[in-house]
C-alpha positions, 0 to 999 in steps of 0.5 A: 935313423931313430926319430927323436920326439921332444918339446921345449927347453926347461921341460915341464910336465907336458913337454916331458910326457908328450914325447913319451906318448908320441914315441910310443905311438910311432913305435907301437902303432905306426912302426916307426923307430922313435925315442922320446928326448928332453932338452933339459932336466924335467921339473919336479912335477914331471919327475913325480909323473915319471916315478908314479907311472914307472916311466923311464926318464927320456934321454937329455940332448943338447942339440941334434945332428944334421938330417936327424928325423925329429917330431917337435911337440908342445912348441914351434918356437926355434928359440925354445929348441936345439940350436941346429933344429933347422938342420934336422929333418922335422917330420911333424909338429904337434902344438897348442901355442901361438905360431911363431915362425922361423922353423925350416923343413926339408920337405912336406910336414905334418902340422897339427896345432889346436887351441887346446890347453894341452898337447896330450889332449891333441894326441888323444884325439889324433891316436883315436881308436888306437888308444885301446892299445895304449899301456896304463902307464902311457895313459897315466902320463897323458892324464898328468899332462892334461891336469898339469896344463889345465891346473886341474881345469882352473886355467883359462886355457881349459876347454871342454875337450881337455876336461872330457878327455881327462875324465875319460882317462881318469875313469879308465885308470881308476884315478880320483882326479882331485886326489891325484892332482893334489899329489901332482901340485905338492910335488910341483910346489917342492922347490926347496932343493933348487937355487934361485937361478934354477927357479928362474929358469925352471918353467920359463920362455923367451919373449921379445916385445918392442925390442926388449927381450924377456925371460918370462918365468912362472912358478905354479904352486899350492904353497906360494909362501915357500917361493915368496919367502925367497923373494929377496934372493930371487930378485937379487938373482934376476940381473945375473940370469938375465945377462947370462941368457941374453935378456933385458929382464926376467919377469917372475910370476908366482901362480897360486893354484888354489887361490887363482892368482899370480904374484909378480915380483917387482925388483926395479922401476922397469918391471913396475912400469911393465906390471902397470902397463900390462895388467893395469896394476897399481904397484906400491912395493916389491910385488903385486898380486894379479887376481885371476892371472894363471896362464902365461900363454893366454894372460901373461905373454899376450899382455906384456907392454913396455 
C-alpha cells in the first residue's frame, strides 16, 4: 500500500513542498512506494513554487483509510489532520512545531522534531549525503519552503541552520535569493481572486485557550494595502467563518514582510481585549499595528490571552 506523505490543512508552501521532498526520498532512496498529498488547495505562493520548478500538484485528499501508511510532516496536531488520522498507520512524523498530543500510532514510530524554522530544513539534514542524488526541481522546492517559512530570514523563528542550508541550496541551483524571494512574495501577495472567507482560512490554525476556540489566520504579504483595503468585508465575514468552523472568534493578522510588523483586525470588543491582553497594545480603532510581530508560531499563538 502506498505511503501517503502530507502536512496540515490549509497547506502553505512548507506543507506543499515537504511532502514532495519526502515522497521523493522514500521512493528513490529508501525504496518505499510513496506519494505526496495535500489536505486542501495550496496557497498562491505554493502554486508559484509548483509552476516555477515544474512540479506536479500533489493529489488532494479529504481523509485516510484505516491502516493506510502515512508520514505526517509540518504538524503533529490532530485538529489539522484528516478526521480518521488515528485509524491510519502513522510511520513517521517530521515537524518543527510545538508538541500538541492526541495522535495514536499502531507501533513504534520515527519522530523528528527540531526547533528550526522549516520542515524542509530538517529534511535536508536527515537526507544528508543523499542530497547529491536529489533532482534540481526538488531542491528548488526545498529552497522555496525555507525562504517562505523564514520570510527570507526576517522571521524570528529563523536559525543559522535554516540560513546556511538555504544559501547552500541557492548556490547549488544558481538562484539569487533576494530576486527569487521577491517573486515568491509577489505571488503570495496576490489574493485578488479569493473571497473574504477563503482569505480567512487560507493560512490559519485552530487554537484553544481558556475554553475559547480561535481560528488564528495570518496573511503574509509585501502589499498589505491590498488586504487592508478589504478590511470591512473581512471583518463582516469573520462571524460566519467562526460559526462554520466551530470557533468562538477568528483572529486575523496581516503580516507586512518588508516592514516587519503585523496589523491585527479588531472587529469587536472581544478581539480588542485579546489584543490588549496578549500584545500590550493600545487599541483605538478597528485595527492595531504590532511592530516586530511576524511569526504565528513564536509570537502570536504563545501570547494569546483572553
